[in-house]
N, C-alpha and C positions, 0 to 999 in steps of 0.2 A: 351446897345444897344439903345440910345436915339432915334435914328429914328424909331425903331420898336414901340416905345411908343407913339411918337408924331404924326406920320402920321395916324395910326388908330384912335387917339383922334380926329385930325383935320376932318379926314372922317367921323367919327361918327357925329360930330357936323353938318357937311354940310347935311348928310343924315337926322339928326333929324329935321333940318329946313325944308327939302324937304318932310318929312313924309315917308322916305324910311326905308328900314330894316337896322338894325345895322350890320356892318361888323363882321366877326369872329374875335375873340381875337388874334388869330395868323395866320393871312391871308397867310404869306410867308412860313410857315412850309412846303407845299408840294414841294418847290424847294429845300430844303435842303438835302433830301436823294440823289438827283440827283448829286449835287456837292460833297456829301460825298461819294458817290459810286466812282465817278472819283478819288478823292484823296485816298480812301482806296486801290483801284486796283494798283494805281501808287505806292504807298509806301509799299505794302504788303511784298515784299522781306526783306525789313528792319524790318518789324514787326516779321517776322519769326526769323530772326537773333537776334533780341532783346530777344524774349521768349526763345530761345535756349541757349543763353548767360546767362539769368537769372537761368535756371535749371542746366547748366553745373557747375561742380565744379569750385572753384576759380583758379585752376591750368590750366583751359582750357581743360576740358575732351572731348575727341572725336573729337578734331579738332577745338573746339569752344572757341578760345581765343581772337579774335578781330573780328572786321567786315569783314575785307578781308579774314581771314582764314575761318571764318564761311560761307562766300558766297562760297568760293572755295570748302569747304567740301560738301555743299548742292548740288552744280551743279555737282561735281564729283560723288557723290553717288546716287543722286536722279534725276538729270537732271534739266532743267528749271522749270519743274512742281513742284519740291520740294520748289521753292521760292514762291509759291502761296498756301501752306498748310493753312488751316483755313480761307481762303477768303469767303468760303460760309456762315459761322456763321456771319461773320462781316457784309456782305452784307444784310443778313436777319435781322440783329439787327439795320440797319441804320434807317428804317422807324419808329419802335417804339421809338428808341432812340431819334431821332430828334422830332417826334410828341409829345412824353411825355414831353422831356426837354423843349421845346420852348412853348408848351401850357401851362405847369404849371408855367414856368418862367414868361410868360406875365400875367397869371391870378393873380399870387402872386404880380407882380408889379402893377397891377390895385388895388389890395386890400390894398397895402401899400402907394398907391397915395395919396397925401394930397387933401382936398376938393378943387375943382376948376380944378385939373388935368392938369394945364399949366406949373407948376414949375417942374424943373428936380428932379428925386428922389435923395434922399442923398445917400452916399456911403453905409452906413449900410443897406439901403432898398435894394440896388442891391446884397449885399453879402447874405442877408437873402433870397431873391427870387432864387439866384443861388443855395444856400444850399438846399432849399426845392425841387427845380427841379432835383438837383443832386440825391437826396435820391429817388425820385420817379422813375428816369431813372434806377438807380442801381437795384432797387427792381423787375423792369418789365424786365430787360435783362440780369441779371446775369447768367442764365443757358446757354445762347448763348455764353457768354465769357468764361464759364468753357469748353464748347465744342470747342471753338476755340483755347484755349490753348493746349488742349489734342491733337487735330488734328495737330497742328503745331509741336508737339514733337514726336508723336508716330512712325514716320517713320525715326527718326534719329538714325541710327545704332549705332553711337558712344555714344549715351546717354541711351541705353537700360539698361546697368548695373546701371546707375544712377537712372533711373525711378524705377528699382527694389528696390534700396536701399532706395528711398524716401518712396515707398510704405510700406516697412518692418519698416521704422521709425515710420510710422503713424499706424502701425498694421494692414495694409491692405494686407500683403502677396505679392503674385505675382502681383495682382491687374489687372486693366483693359488693360494695355499695352501688356499682354500675348496674347491678341487676338484683333488685331487693329480694329478700327472703319471703317465702310464702307462709311461714309459720315456724313453730319450734322444730318440728321433725325435719322440714325442708332445710332449715338453717343448719341443724346438726349434721345431716347427710352431706350438705354442700361443703361445710367446713371440713368434714372427714375426707371427702372426695378430692377437694381442690387444694387443701393445706395440710391434710394429715394430722398427726398427733401435735406437730407444731402449732397449728391453729386452734385445736382443741384445748391445748394447754398453755395457750398464751396467757401471760400474767401469773403464772404459777408462782414465780419467784416472789412478787409483792404479796401474793395471797398467803404464802408460807410465812412471810415477814409479819402479816396481819395477825397471825396467831397470837401475837402480843396482845391483841384487843381481847380475846377470851381469857388470856393469862391475867389480865387486869380485871375484866369485867367480873367473872366468877367468884374469884377471892373477895373482891370489893363487895359484891352481892351478899356473900356469906357474912362478911364483917359487918355490913350495914345492918343485916337482919339480926345478928348477935347484939350489936349495940342498941337496937330498937327493942329487942326483946328484954335485955338487961335493964334498959330505962323503964319499961313497962312492967317488969316483974313477971315476965312470961317466958315459957320455953319458946324457942324459934318457930316450932311447928304450930304454935297456937296464935301466932301474929294475925291481926285483922287486915282485911282487904286494904286499908289506907296505908297501913305500914308496909305491906308487900309492894304496893304501888311506889311508894317513896323509896324503898331500897332498891328496886329494879331500875327506876329512873335515874337515881344518882350514880349508880354503878355503871349504867350504859353512858351516861354523859362524860364521866371521867374517862372511860376507855376510848370513846369516840374522838375526844379532843386530842388525846395523845397520839393516836394511831391514825388519824384521818389521811394524812399525806400519802400512805400507800395506796389508798382508793383512787386517787387522781392518777397516779402512775399506772396502776392496774387497768383502770378504764381504758386509757390511751392504749396500753398493750393489747387489750381485747379488741379494739378497733383496728389496730395496726396488723395483728396477727403476727407479730415478731417472734413468737415462741416463748417458752417458759420463763427465760432469763434474758435473752438478747435484747438489747434496745433500752434496758432500764436506765443506764447512766445517761444515754443520749436524751431521753425523755425528761429526766430530771434537769438536765442542763436547759432543755428548751422551755420547760415550765419556768425556771428561774429567770431566763432571758426575757420572757413574756411578762411577767408580773412579780418577780422576786418571790419572797416567802408567802405573800398572799396568794400566789398561784397555786400553792399546795393545799389551799384551804377553800378553793373555788367549790361551792355547792354545800360546804359544810353546815351552814344553817338550815338548809333544806334536809341534810342528813340528820341534824339533831331533831328537828321538828317531826321527821319520819320515824327515826328509830326509836326515841324515847317513848312515844305512845305505843309503838309496836312492842318494845320490851316490856313495858308495863302490862299491855294486854296479855302477851305470851306468857310471861313469867308468872303473873298473878293467876291467870286462869289454870296454867298448867299446876301450879301449887294447889290451887283449890279443887281441881278436879282430882289429882292424885290423892289429896287428903281424903276425899270421899271414896276413892277406890280402897285405899288402906283401911278406912274404917269398915267398909263393907266386907273386906277380906277377914278382918279381926273378928267381926261378928259372926261370920260364917264358921270360922275355927274354933271360936268359943262354943258355938252351938255343937259342932262336932265333938269337941272334948266332953261336953256335958252328956251328949248321947252315949259316947263310949263309957264314960263313967257310970251311967245308969244301967248300961249292959253288964258291967263287970259286978 
């Protein structure tokens, strides 16, 4: 995100000349949860479908064989409310998710910036910054994603036998699904009390492997913006809404297709409560035995339909909101400089 890098640098230089305070490293971060909340609410039904498809057997157990059949099953059995299972943990996770990610991402880019600070970061530096930020985010939010997965599947009547089978395979007996959670806080309290850190950090291994997603997405986003800007003869921070939507959508699609299999493994580890790393190889073998390579892409279409609009909404609104913020800060600073010059 070159504009995230350049605008604060230019602002800092102007403030430095005027003797003012340095701006925060990640000034636009407060706007990200707002746009992320809009996107998460809008696509929550597809997130529920994706998770249930990941947990269902390859044959489409319990009416979960496709996006259409899954939506029909959920509405018929649980009503519209069923389409929004797990939204609570998702919304709770947004603030730490964005705050940690963008703050660490910006700090790492500053650390990796060559002396002078005016040249664009090389591709490898963006990848390293994205990886470090992704790891920090995973470590801080994993318990909430475990809660989200379990809340999304616990009310699926057609999957109860499947949940019991997964629990037995992990040596967890009847498991948590025998007594449904009452909500996000109840879910987190019970996991902490009944399973400890092992339960709260189930699926951490695949999540860390999933850092490859942002390592692909963010540099691809930067590259797409640069290519579109060059084609249109504009600086990247002057691209229009349509170009921003295209760049965010293409980068998200590429990253999702490459890294999706880890999401299937992670979802099953969340349900099993098998711990951060234990059970990964066994789950991979089970998925392969059920459906071969296709099993690792169960729910992928729902994921693409869900994440591409979400990425487009989140990245585009984040860009536009932050441009407005930077413009307002720049105008205020110019007015301060003019006033200071007038007093001299």
